mmCIF entry with sequence, helices, sheets and N, C-alpha, C, O atoms, coordinates in Angstrom:
data_MODEL
# 
_entry.id   MODEL 
# 
_entity.id                         1 
_entity.type                       polymer 
_entity.pdbx_number_of_molecules   1 
# 
_entity_poly.entity_id                      1 
_entity_poly.type                           'polypeptide(L)' 
_entity_poly.nstd_linkage                   no 
_entity_poly.nstd_monomer                   no 
_entity_poly.pdbx_seq_one_letter_code       
;(UNK)(UNK)(UNK)(UNK)(UNK)(UNK)(UNK)(UNK)(UNK)(UNK)(UNK)(UNK)(UNK)(UNK)(UNK)(UNK)
(UNK)(UNK)(UNK)(UNK)(UNK)(UNK)(UNK)(UNK)(UNK)(UNK)(UNK)(UNK)(UNK)(UNK)(UNK)(UNK)
(UNK)(UNK)(UNK)(UNK)(UNK)(UNK)(UNK)(UNK)(UNK)(UNK)(UNK)(UNK)(UNK)(UNK)(UNK)(UNK)
(UNK)
;
_entity_poly.pdbx_seq_one_letter_code_can   XXXXXXXXXXXXXXXXXXXXXXXXXXXXXXXXXXXXXXXXXXXXXXXXX 
_entity_poly.pdbx_strand_id                 A 
# 
loop_
_entity_poly_seq.entity_id 
_entity_poly_seq.num 
_entity_poly_seq.mon_id 
_entity_poly_seq.hetero 
1 1  UNK n 
1 2  UNK n 
1 3  UNK n 
1 4  UNK n 
1 5  UNK n 
1 6  UNK n 
1 7  UNK n 
1 8  UNK n 
1 9  UNK n 
1 10 UNK n 
1 11 UNK n 
1 12 UNK n 
1 13 UNK n 
1 14 UNK n 
1 15 UNK n 
1 16 UNK n 
1 17 UNK n 
1 18 UNK n 
1 19 UNK n 
1 20 UNK n 
1 21 UNK n 
1 22 UNK n 
1 23 UNK n 
1 24 UNK n 
1 25 UNK n 
1 26 UNK n 
1 27 UNK n 
1 28 UNK n 
1 29 UNK n 
1 30 UNK n 
1 31 UNK n 
1 32 UNK n 
1 33 UNK n 
1 34 UNK n 
1 35 UNK n 
1 36 UNK n 
1 37 UNK n 
1 38 UNK n 
1 39 UNK n 
1 40 UNK n 
1 41 UNK n 
1 42 UNK n 
1 43 UNK n 
1 44 UNK n 
1 45 UNK n 
1 46 UNK n 
1 47 UNK n 
1 48 UNK n 
1 49 UNK n 
# 
_struct_asym.id          A 
_struct_asym.entity_id   1 
# 
loop_
_struct_conf.conf_type_id 
_struct_conf.id 
_struct_conf.pdbx_PDB_helix_id 
_struct_conf.beg_label_comp_id 
_struct_conf.beg_label_asym_id 
_struct_conf.beg_label_seq_id 
_struct_conf.pdbx_beg_PDB_ins_code 
_struct_conf.end_label_comp_id 
_struct_conf.end_label_asym_id 
_struct_conf.end_label_seq_id 
_struct_conf.pdbx_end_PDB_ins_code 
_struct_conf.beg_auth_comp_id 
_struct_conf.beg_auth_asym_id 
_struct_conf.beg_auth_seq_id 
_struct_conf.end_auth_comp_id 
_struct_conf.end_auth_asym_id 
_struct_conf.end_auth_seq_id 
_struct_conf.pdbx_PDB_helix_class 
_struct_conf.details 
_struct_conf.pdbx_PDB_helix_length 
HELX_P HELX_P1 AA1 UNK A 3  ? UNK A 27 ? UNK A 3  UNK A 27 1 ? 25 
HELX_P HELX_P2 AA2 UNK A 30 ? UNK A 46 ? UNK A 30 UNK A 46 1 ? 17 
# 
_struct_conf_type.id          HELX_P 
_struct_conf_type.criteria    ? 
_struct_conf_type.reference   ? 
# 
loop_
_atom_site.group_PDB 
_atom_site.id 
_atom_site.type_symbol 
_atom_site.label_atom_id 
_atom_site.label_alt_id 
_atom_site.label_comp_id 
_atom_site.label_asym_id 
_atom_site.label_entity_id 
_atom_site.label_seq_id 
_atom_site.pdbx_PDB_ins_code 
_atom_site.Cartn_x 
_atom_site.Cartn_y 
_atom_site.Cartn_z 
_atom_site.occupancy 
_atom_site.B_iso_or_equiv 
_atom_site.pdbx_formal_charge 
_atom_site.auth_seq_id 
_atom_site.auth_comp_id 
_atom_site.auth_asym_id 
_atom_site.auth_atom_id 
_atom_site.pdbx_PDB_model_num 
ATOM 1   N N  . UNK A 1 1  ? 290.229 40.774 277.236 1.00 0.00 ? 1  UNK A N  1 
ATOM 2   C CA . UNK A 1 1  ? 291.018 41.997 277.217 1.00 0.00 ? 1  UNK A CA 1 
ATOM 3   C C  . UNK A 1 1  ? 291.582 42.206 278.613 1.00 0.00 ? 1  UNK A C  1 
ATOM 4   O O  . UNK A 1 1  ? 290.852 42.161 279.603 1.00 0.00 ? 1  UNK A O  1 
ATOM 5   N N  . UNK A 1 2  ? 292.864 42.430 278.681 1.00 0.00 ? 2  UNK A N  1 
ATOM 6   C CA . UNK A 1 2  ? 293.535 42.597 279.949 1.00 0.00 ? 2  UNK A CA 1 
ATOM 7   C C  . UNK A 1 2  ? 293.332 43.991 280.537 1.00 0.00 ? 2  UNK A C  1 
ATOM 8   O O  . UNK A 1 2  ? 292.902 44.927 279.864 1.00 0.00 ? 2  UNK A O  1 
ATOM 9   N N  . UNK A 1 3  ? 293.659 44.080 281.806 1.00 0.00 ? 3  UNK A N  1 
ATOM 10  C CA . UNK A 1 3  ? 293.500 45.338 282.537 1.00 0.00 ? 3  UNK A CA 1 
ATOM 11  C C  . UNK A 1 3  ? 294.372 46.442 281.944 1.00 0.00 ? 3  UNK A C  1 
ATOM 12  O O  . UNK A 1 3  ? 293.930 47.580 281.785 1.00 0.00 ? 3  UNK A O  1 
ATOM 13  N N  . UNK A 1 4  ? 295.615 46.090 281.618 1.00 0.00 ? 4  UNK A N  1 
ATOM 14  C CA . UNK A 1 4  ? 296.533 47.103 281.078 1.00 0.00 ? 4  UNK A CA 1 
ATOM 15  C C  . UNK A 1 4  ? 296.071 47.603 279.713 1.00 0.00 ? 4  UNK A C  1 
ATOM 16  O O  . UNK A 1 4  ? 296.202 48.787 279.406 1.00 0.00 ? 4  UNK A O  1 
ATOM 17  N N  . UNK A 1 5  ? 295.534 46.703 278.899 1.00 0.00 ? 5  UNK A N  1 
ATOM 18  C CA . UNK A 1 5  ? 295.068 47.088 277.576 1.00 0.00 ? 5  UNK A CA 1 
ATOM 19  C C  . UNK A 1 5  ? 293.852 48.007 277.689 1.00 0.00 ? 5  UNK A C  1 
ATOM 20  O O  . UNK A 1 5  ? 293.743 48.995 276.962 1.00 0.00 ? 5  UNK A O  1 
ATOM 21  N N  . UNK A 1 6  ? 292.935 47.675 278.607 1.00 0.00 ? 6  UNK A N  1 
ATOM 22  C CA . UNK A 1 6  ? 291.746 48.485 278.789 1.00 0.00 ? 6  UNK A CA 1 
ATOM 23  C C  . UNK A 1 6  ? 292.127 49.868 279.334 1.00 0.00 ? 6  UNK A C  1 
ATOM 24  O O  . UNK A 1 6  ? 291.553 50.881 278.936 1.00 0.00 ? 6  UNK A O  1 
ATOM 25  N N  . UNK A 1 7  ? 293.089 49.892 280.235 1.00 0.00 ? 7  UNK A N  1 
ATOM 26  C CA . UNK A 1 7  ? 293.554 51.156 280.809 1.00 0.00 ? 7  UNK A CA 1 
ATOM 27  C C  . UNK A 1 7  ? 294.125 52.056 279.707 1.00 0.00 ? 7  UNK A C  1 
ATOM 28  O O  . UNK A 1 7  ? 293.922 53.270 279.720 1.00 0.00 ? 7  UNK A O  1 
ATOM 29  N N  . UNK A 1 8  ? 294.830 51.456 278.767 1.00 0.00 ? 8  UNK A N  1 
ATOM 30  C CA . UNK A 1 8  ? 295.409 52.196 277.652 1.00 0.00 ? 8  UNK A CA 1 
ATOM 31  C C  . UNK A 1 8  ? 294.315 52.823 276.789 1.00 0.00 ? 8  UNK A C  1 
ATOM 32  O O  . UNK A 1 8  ? 294.436 53.980 276.387 1.00 0.00 ? 8  UNK A O  1 
ATOM 33  N N  . UNK A 1 9  ? 293.256 52.077 276.502 1.00 0.00 ? 9  UNK A N  1 
ATOM 34  C CA . UNK A 1 9  ? 292.154 52.590 275.692 1.00 0.00 ? 9  UNK A CA 1 
ATOM 35  C C  . UNK A 1 9  ? 291.377 53.682 276.430 1.00 0.00 ? 9  UNK A C  1 
ATOM 36  O O  . UNK A 1 9  ? 290.944 54.658 275.817 1.00 0.00 ? 9  UNK A O  1 
ATOM 37  N N  . UNK A 1 10 ? 291.202 53.521 277.723 1.00 0.00 ? 10 UNK A N  1 
ATOM 38  C CA . UNK A 1 10 ? 290.500 54.539 278.507 1.00 0.00 ? 10 UNK A CA 1 
ATOM 39  C C  . UNK A 1 10 ? 291.292 55.839 278.503 1.00 0.00 ? 10 UNK A C  1 
ATOM 40  O O  . UNK A 1 10 ? 290.717 56.915 278.334 1.00 0.00 ? 10 UNK A O  1 
ATOM 41  N N  . UNK A 1 11 ? 292.596 55.750 278.685 1.00 0.00 ? 11 UNK A N  1 
ATOM 42  C CA . UNK A 1 11 ? 293.438 56.945 278.660 1.00 0.00 ? 11 UNK A CA 1 
ATOM 43  C C  . UNK A 1 11 ? 293.362 57.652 277.313 1.00 0.00 ? 11 UNK A C  1 
ATOM 44  O O  . UNK A 1 11 ? 293.223 58.873 277.255 1.00 0.00 ? 11 UNK A O  1 
ATOM 45  N N  . UNK A 1 12 ? 293.454 56.889 276.238 1.00 0.00 ? 12 UNK A N  1 
ATOM 46  C CA . UNK A 1 12 ? 293.380 57.480 274.902 1.00 0.00 ? 12 UNK A CA 1 
ATOM 47  C C  . UNK A 1 12 ? 292.019 58.122 274.669 1.00 0.00 ? 12 UNK A C  1 
ATOM 48  O O  . UNK A 1 12 ? 291.929 59.201 274.082 1.00 0.00 ? 12 UNK A O  1 
ATOM 49  N N  . UNK A 1 13 ? 290.967 57.464 275.127 1.00 0.00 ? 13 UNK A N  1 
ATOM 50  C CA . UNK A 1 13 ? 289.620 58.009 274.966 1.00 0.00 ? 13 UNK A CA 1 
ATOM 51  C C  . UNK A 1 13 ? 289.445 59.306 275.737 1.00 0.00 ? 13 UNK A C  1 
ATOM 52  O O  . UNK A 1 13 ? 288.854 60.257 275.225 1.00 0.00 ? 13 UNK A O  1 
ATOM 53  N N  . UNK A 1 14 ? 289.953 59.354 276.959 1.00 0.00 ? 14 UNK A N  1 
ATOM 54  C CA . UNK A 1 14 ? 289.860 60.578 277.754 1.00 0.00 ? 14 UNK A CA 1 
ATOM 55  C C  . UNK A 1 14 ? 290.678 61.703 277.142 1.00 0.00 ? 14 UNK A C  1 
ATOM 56  O O  . UNK A 1 14 ? 290.250 62.857 277.155 1.00 0.00 ? 14 UNK A O  1 
ATOM 57  N N  . UNK A 1 15 ? 291.842 61.383 276.610 1.00 0.00 ? 15 UNK A N  1 
ATOM 58  C CA . UNK A 1 15 ? 292.673 62.396 275.965 1.00 0.00 ? 15 UNK A CA 1 
ATOM 59  C C  . UNK A 1 15 ? 291.972 62.974 274.744 1.00 0.00 ? 15 UNK A C  1 
ATOM 60  O O  . UNK A 1 15 ? 291.977 64.188 274.543 1.00 0.00 ? 15 UNK A O  1 
ATOM 61  N N  . UNK A 1 16 ? 291.375 62.123 273.934 1.00 0.00 ? 16 UNK A N  1 
ATOM 62  C CA . UNK A 1 16 ? 290.657 62.584 272.752 1.00 0.00 ? 16 UNK A CA 1 
ATOM 63  C C  . UNK A 1 16 ? 289.463 63.440 273.159 1.00 0.00 ? 16 UNK A C  1 
ATOM 64  O O  . UNK A 1 16 ? 289.214 64.483 272.554 1.00 0.00 ? 16 UNK A O  1 
ATOM 65  N N  . UNK A 1 17 ? 288.719 63.003 274.187 1.00 0.00 ? 17 UNK A N  1 
ATOM 66  C CA . UNK A 1 17 ? 287.571 63.780 274.657 1.00 0.00 ? 17 UNK A CA 1 
ATOM 67  C C  . UNK A 1 17 ? 288.017 65.144 275.170 1.00 0.00 ? 17 UNK A C  1 
ATOM 68  O O  . UNK A 1 17 ? 287.356 66.148 274.903 1.00 0.00 ? 17 UNK A O  1 
ATOM 69  N N  . UNK A 1 18 ? 289.124 65.196 275.900 1.00 0.00 ? 18 UNK A N  1 
ATOM 70  C CA . UNK A 1 18 ? 289.628 66.466 276.424 1.00 0.00 ? 18 UNK A CA 1 
ATOM 71  C C  . UNK A 1 18 ? 290.022 67.407 275.291 1.00 0.00 ? 18 UNK A C  1 
ATOM 72  O O  . UNK A 1 18 ? 289.716 68.598 275.339 1.00 0.00 ? 18 UNK A O  1 
ATOM 73  N N  . UNK A 1 19 ? 290.689 66.888 274.289 1.00 0.00 ? 19 UNK A N  1 
ATOM 74  C CA . UNK A 1 19 ? 291.107 67.712 273.150 1.00 0.00 ? 19 UNK A CA 1 
ATOM 75  C C  . UNK A 1 19 ? 289.882 68.254 272.419 1.00 0.00 ? 19 UNK A C  1 
ATOM 76  O O  . UNK A 1 19 ? 289.843 69.430 272.057 1.00 0.00 ? 19 UNK A O  1 
ATOM 77  N N  . UNK A 1 20 ? 288.891 67.403 272.203 1.00 0.00 ? 20 UNK A N  1 
ATOM 78  C CA . UNK A 1 20 ? 287.672 67.835 271.519 1.00 0.00 ? 20 UNK A CA 1 
ATOM 79  C C  . UNK A 1 20 ? 286.971 68.936 272.316 1.00 0.00 ? 20 UNK A C  1 
ATOM 80  O O  . UNK A 1 20 ? 286.544 69.937 271.739 1.00 0.00 ? 20 UNK A O  1 
ATOM 81  N N  . UNK A 1 21 ? 286.847 68.763 273.637 1.00 0.00 ? 21 UNK A N  1 
ATOM 82  C CA . UNK A 1 21 ? 286.173 69.761 274.458 1.00 0.00 ? 21 UNK A CA 1 
ATOM 83  C C  . UNK A 1 21 ? 286.936 71.081 274.512 1.00 0.00 ? 21 UNK A C  1 
ATOM 84  O O  . UNK A 1 21 ? 286.323 72.149 274.511 1.00 0.00 ? 21 UNK A O  1 
ATOM 85  N N  . UNK A 1 22 ? 288.258 71.023 274.558 1.00 0.00 ? 22 UNK A N  1 
ATOM 86  C CA . UNK A 1 22 ? 289.060 72.249 274.541 1.00 0.00 ? 22 UNK A CA 1 
ATOM 87  C C  . UNK A 1 22 ? 288.866 72.980 273.216 1.00 0.00 ? 22 UNK A C  1 
ATOM 88  O O  . UNK A 1 22 ? 288.703 74.200 273.200 1.00 0.00 ? 22 UNK A O  1 
ATOM 89  N N  . UNK A 1 23 ? 288.883 72.259 272.129 1.00 0.00 ? 23 UNK A N  1 
ATOM 90  C CA . UNK A 1 23 ? 288.682 72.881 270.814 1.00 0.00 ? 23 UNK A CA 1 
ATOM 91  C C  . UNK A 1 23 ? 287.284 73.480 270.685 1.00 0.00 ? 23 UNK A C  1 
ATOM 92  O O  . UNK A 1 23 ? 287.122 74.547 270.094 1.00 0.00 ? 23 UNK A O  1 
ATOM 93  N N  . UNK A 1 24 ? 286.275 72.806 271.230 1.00 0.00 ? 24 UNK A N  1 
ATOM 94  C CA . UNK A 1 24 ? 284.918 73.349 271.198 1.00 0.00 ? 24 UNK A CA 1 
ATOM 95  C C  . UNK A 1 24 ? 284.845 74.639 272.011 1.00 0.00 ? 24 UNK A C  1 
ATOM 96  O O  . UNK A 1 24 ? 284.216 75.607 271.584 1.00 0.00 ? 24 UNK A O  1 
ATOM 97  N N  . UNK A 1 25 ? 285.478 74.658 273.168 1.00 0.00 ? 25 UNK A N  1 
ATOM 98  C CA . UNK A 1 25 ? 285.484 75.856 273.991 1.00 0.00 ? 25 UNK A CA 1 
ATOM 99  C C  . UNK A 1 25 ? 286.199 77.007 273.317 1.00 0.00 ? 25 UNK A C  1 
ATOM 100 O O  . UNK A 1 25 ? 285.754 78.152 273.394 1.00 0.00 ? 25 UNK A O  1 
ATOM 101 N N  . UNK A 1 26 ? 287.304 76.709 272.657 1.00 0.00 ? 26 UNK A N  1 
ATOM 102 C CA . UNK A 1 26 ? 288.053 77.751 271.956 1.00 0.00 ? 26 UNK A CA 1 
ATOM 103 C C  . UNK A 1 26 ? 287.246 78.312 270.783 1.00 0.00 ? 26 UNK A C  1 
ATOM 104 O O  . UNK A 1 26 ? 287.295 79.512 270.513 1.00 0.00 ? 26 UNK A O  1 
ATOM 105 N N  . UNK A 1 27 ? 286.517 77.460 270.097 1.00 0.00 ? 27 UNK A N  1 
ATOM 106 C CA . UNK A 1 27 ? 285.746 77.924 268.945 1.00 0.00 ? 27 UNK A CA 1 
ATOM 107 C C  . UNK A 1 27 ? 284.569 78.798 269.359 1.00 0.00 ? 27 UNK A C  1 
ATOM 108 O O  . UNK A 1 27 ? 284.096 79.607 268.561 1.00 0.00 ? 27 UNK A O  1 
ATOM 109 N N  . UNK A 1 28 ? 284.094 78.651 270.577 1.00 0.00 ? 28 UNK A N  1 
ATOM 110 C CA . UNK A 1 28 ? 282.959 79.447 271.055 1.00 0.00 ? 28 UNK A CA 1 
ATOM 111 C C  . UNK A 1 28 ? 283.399 80.648 271.887 1.00 0.00 ? 28 UNK A C  1 
ATOM 112 O O  . UNK A 1 28 ? 282.557 81.319 272.484 1.00 0.00 ? 28 UNK A O  1 
ATOM 113 N N  . UNK A 1 29 ? 284.700 80.930 271.938 1.00 0.00 ? 29 UNK A N  1 
ATOM 114 C CA . UNK A 1 29 ? 285.189 82.103 272.657 1.00 0.00 ? 29 UNK A CA 1 
ATOM 115 C C  . UNK A 1 29 ? 285.332 81.878 274.154 1.00 0.00 ? 29 UNK A C  1 
ATOM 116 O O  . UNK A 1 29 ? 285.365 82.841 274.920 1.00 0.00 ? 29 UNK A O  1 
ATOM 117 N N  . UNK A 1 30 ? 285.414 80.654 274.574 1.00 0.00 ? 30 UNK A N  1 
ATOM 118 C CA . UNK A 1 30 ? 285.539 80.346 275.994 1.00 0.00 ? 30 UNK A CA 1 
ATOM 119 C C  . UNK A 1 30 ? 286.807 80.891 276.612 1.00 0.00 ? 30 UNK A C  1 
ATOM 120 O O  . UNK A 1 30 ? 286.811 81.283 277.779 1.00 0.00 ? 30 UNK A O  1 
ATOM 121 N N  . UNK A 1 31 ? 287.878 80.920 275.849 1.00 0.00 ? 31 UNK A N  1 
ATOM 122 C CA . UNK A 1 31 ? 289.152 81.427 276.363 1.00 0.00 ? 31 UNK A CA 1 
ATOM 123 C C  . UNK A 1 31 ? 289.017 82.890 276.752 1.00 0.00 ? 31 UNK A C  1 
ATOM 124 O O  . UNK A 1 31 ? 289.531 83.315 277.786 1.00 0.00 ? 31 UNK A O  1 
ATOM 125 N N  . UNK A 1 32 ? 288.333 83.648 275.931 1.00 0.00 ? 32 UNK A N  1 
ATOM 126 C CA . UNK A 1 32 ? 288.150 85.076 276.190 1.00 0.00 ? 32 UNK A CA 1 
ATOM 127 C C  . UNK A 1 32 ? 287.370 85.288 277.493 1.00 0.00 ? 32 UNK A C  1 
ATOM 128 O O  . UNK A 1 32 ? 287.713 86.162 278.289 1.00 0.00 ? 32 UNK A O  1 
ATOM 129 N N  . UNK A 1 33 ? 286.325 84.490 277.706 1.00 0.00 ? 33 UNK A N  1 
ATOM 130 C CA . UNK A 1 33 ? 285.529 84.607 278.932 1.00 0.00 ? 33 UNK A CA 1 
ATOM 131 C C  . UNK A 1 33 ? 286.355 84.284 280.162 1.00 0.00 ? 33 UNK A C  1 
ATOM 132 O O  . UNK A 1 33 ? 286.293 85.002 281.160 1.00 0.00 ? 33 UNK A O  1 
ATOM 133 N N  . UNK A 1 34 ? 287.126 83.214 280.101 1.00 0.00 ? 34 UNK A N  1 
ATOM 134 C CA . UNK A 1 34 ? 287.952 82.811 281.240 1.00 0.00 ? 34 UNK A CA 1 
ATOM 135 C C  . UNK A 1 34 ? 289.011 83.864 281.532 1.00 0.00 ? 34 UNK A C  1 
ATOM 136 O O  . UNK A 1 34 ? 289.262 84.193 282.691 1.00 0.00 ? 34 UNK A O  1 
ATOM 137 N N  . UNK A 1 35 ? 289.629 84.390 280.484 1.00 0.00 ? 35 UNK A N  1 
ATOM 138 C CA . UNK A 1 35 ? 290.644 85.433 280.669 1.00 0.00 ? 35 UNK A CA 1 
ATOM 139 C C  . UNK A 1 35 ? 290.051 86.679 281.307 1.00 0.00 ? 35 UNK A C  1 
ATOM 140 O O  . UNK A 1 35 ? 290.652 87.256 282.213 1.00 0.00 ? 35 UNK A O  1 
ATOM 141 N N  . UNK A 1 36 ? 288.888 87.097 280.846 1.00 0.00 ? 36 UNK A N  1 
ATOM 142 C CA . UNK A 1 36 ? 288.238 88.277 281.413 1.00 0.00 ? 36 UNK A CA 1 
ATOM 143 C C  . UNK A 1 36 ? 287.891 88.076 282.887 1.00 0.00 ? 36 UNK A C  1 
ATOM 144 O O  . UNK A 1 36 ? 288.073 88.988 283.694 1.00 0.00 ? 36 UNK A O  1 
ATOM 145 N N  . UNK A 1 37 ? 287.397 86.900 283.243 1.00 0.00 ? 37 UNK A N  1 
ATOM 146 C CA . UNK A 1 37 ? 287.079 86.621 284.644 1.00 0.00 ? 37 UNK A CA 1 
ATOM 147 C C  . UNK A 1 37 ? 288.339 86.625 285.496 1.00 0.00 ? 37 UNK A C  1 
ATOM 148 O O  . UNK A 1 37 ? 288.333 87.139 286.615 1.00 0.00 ? 37 UNK A O  1 
ATOM 149 N N  . UNK A 1 38 ? 289.410 86.058 284.976 1.00 0.00 ? 38 UNK A N  1 
ATOM 150 C CA . UNK A 1 38 ? 290.670 86.006 285.725 1.00 0.00 ? 38 UNK A CA 1 
ATOM 151 C C  . UNK A 1 38 ? 291.221 87.408 285.951 1.00 0.00 ? 38 UNK A C  1 
ATOM 152 O O  . UNK A 1 38 ? 291.732 87.706 287.030 1.00 0.00 ? 38 UNK A O  1 
ATOM 153 N N  . UNK A 1 39 ? 291.122 88.263 284.948 1.00 0.00 ? 39 UNK A N  1 
ATOM 154 C CA . UNK A 1 39 ? 291.613 89.635 285.085 1.00 0.00 ? 39 UNK A CA 1 
ATOM 155 C C  . UNK A 1 39 ? 290.799 90.377 286.128 1.00 0.00 ? 39 UNK A C  1 
ATOM 156 O O  . UNK A 1 39 ? 291.359 91.097 286.954 1.00 0.00 ? 39 UNK A O  1 
ATOM 157 N N  . UNK A 1 40 ? 289.475 90.209 286.100 1.00 0.00 ? 40 UNK A N  1 
ATOM 158 C CA . UNK A 1 40 ? 288.622 90.885 287.085 1.00 0.00 ? 40 UNK A CA 1 
ATOM 159 C C  . UNK A 1 40 ? 288.935 90.424 288.500 1.00 0.00 ? 40 UNK A C  1 
ATOM 160 O O  . UNK A 1 40 ? 289.025 91.239 289.418 1.00 0.00 ? 40 UNK A O  1 
ATOM 161 N N  . UNK A 1 41 ? 289.100 89.124 288.676 1.00 0.00 ? 41 UNK A N  1 
ATOM 162 C CA . UNK A 1 41 ? 289.416 88.602 290.007 1.00 0.00 ? 41 UNK A CA 1 
ATOM 163 C C  . UNK A 1 41 ? 290.761 89.137 290.468 1.00 0.00 ? 41 UNK A C  1 
ATOM 164 O O  . UNK A 1 41 ? 290.910 89.507 291.633 1.00 0.00 ? 41 UNK A O  1 
ATOM 165 N N  . UNK A 1 42 ? 291.740 89.185 289.579 1.00 0.00 ? 42 UNK A N  1 
ATOM 166 C CA . UNK A 1 42 ? 293.063 89.665 289.943 1.00 0.00 ? 42 UNK A CA 1 
ATOM 167 C C  . UNK A 1 42 ? 293.006 91.146 290.340 1.00 0.00 ? 42 UNK A C  1 
ATOM 168 O O  . UNK A 1 42 ? 293.630 91.550 291.321 1.00 0.00 ? 42 UNK A O  1 
ATOM 169 N N  . UNK A 1 43 ? 292.259 91.950 289.580 1.00 0.00 ? 43 UNK A N  1 
ATOM 170 C CA . UNK A 1 43 ? 292.133 93.362 289.911 1.00 0.00 ? 43 UNK A CA 1 
ATOM 171 C C  . UNK A 1 43 ? 291.439 93.543 291.260 1.00 0.00 ? 43 UNK A C  1 
ATOM 172 O O  . UNK A 1 43 ? 291.817 94.426 292.030 1.00 0.00 ? 43 UNK A O  1 
ATOM 173 N N  . UNK A 1 44 ? 290.436 92.726 291.556 1.00 0.00 ? 44 UNK A N  1 
ATOM 174 C CA . UNK A 1 44 ? 289.756 92.822 292.845 1.00 0.00 ? 44 UNK A CA 1 
ATOM 175 C C  . UNK A 1 44 ? 290.705 92.470 293.991 1.00 0.00 ? 44 UNK A C  1 
ATOM 176 O O  . UNK A 1 44 ? 290.650 93.075 295.062 1.00 0.00 ? 44 UNK A O  1 
ATOM 177 N N  . UNK A 1 45 ? 291.564 91.499 293.758 1.00 0.00 ? 45 UNK A N  1 
ATOM 178 C CA . UNK A 1 45 ? 292.495 91.076 294.829 1.00 0.00 ? 45 UNK A CA 1 
ATOM 179 C C  . UNK A 1 45 ? 293.481 92.188 295.192 1.00 0.00 ? 45 UNK A C  1 
ATOM 180 O O  . UNK A 1 45 ? 293.850 92.334 296.357 1.00 0.00 ? 45 UNK A O  1 
ATOM 181 N N  . UNK A 1 46 ? 293.903 92.966 294.206 1.00 0.00 ? 46 UNK A N  1 
ATOM 182 C CA . UNK A 1 46 ? 294.880 94.022 294.507 1.00 0.00 ? 46 UNK A CA 1 
ATOM 183 C C  . UNK A 1 46 ? 294.212 95.363 294.748 1.00 0.00 ? 46 UNK A C  1 
ATOM 184 O O  . UNK A 1 46 ? 294.886 96.363 294.991 1.00 0.00 ? 46 UNK A O  1 
ATOM 185 N N  . UNK A 1 47 ? 292.874 95.386 294.681 1.00 0.00 ? 47 UNK A N  1 
ATOM 186 C CA . UNK A 1 47 ? 292.140 96.573 295.068 1.00 0.00 ? 47 UNK A CA 1 
ATOM 187 C C  . UNK A 1 47 ? 291.940 97.619 293.989 1.00 0.00 ? 47 UNK A C  1 
ATOM 188 O O  . UNK A 1 47 ? 291.619 98.765 294.302 1.00 0.00 ? 47 UNK A O  1 
ATOM 189 N N  . UNK A 1 48 ? 292.120 97.255 292.721 1.00 0.00 ? 48 UNK A N  1 
ATOM 190 C CA . UNK A 1 48 ? 291.940 98.226 291.641 1.00 0.00 ? 48 UNK A CA 1 
ATOM 191 C C  . UNK A 1 48 ? 290.484 98.242 291.180 1.00 0.00 ? 48 UNK A C  1 
ATOM 192 O O  . UNK A 1 48 ? 289.919 99.306 290.923 1.00 0.00 ? 48 UNK A O  1 
ATOM 193 N N  . UNK A 1 49 ? 289.874 97.041 291.074 1.00 0.00 ? 49 UNK A N  1 
ATOM 194 C CA . UNK A 1 49 ? 288.539 96.953 290.510 1.00 0.00 ? 49 UNK A CA 1 
ATOM 195 C C  . UNK A 1 49 ? 287.517 96.928 291.512 1.00 0.00 ? 49 UNK A C  1 
ATOM 196 O O  . UNK A 1 49 ? 286.333 96.855 291.184 1.00 0.00 ? 49 UNK A O  1 
# 
């Protein structure tokens, strides 16, 4: 197996793993947690929170 072929499979594998992990995070409400933390940090930066 050549270097270019192996590189192609590694990229595809990483892409699939990333998609799976993003979907798992979304199903467990991870987006909501990240959004809430970002809002709190933003409010602290401008002095509201």
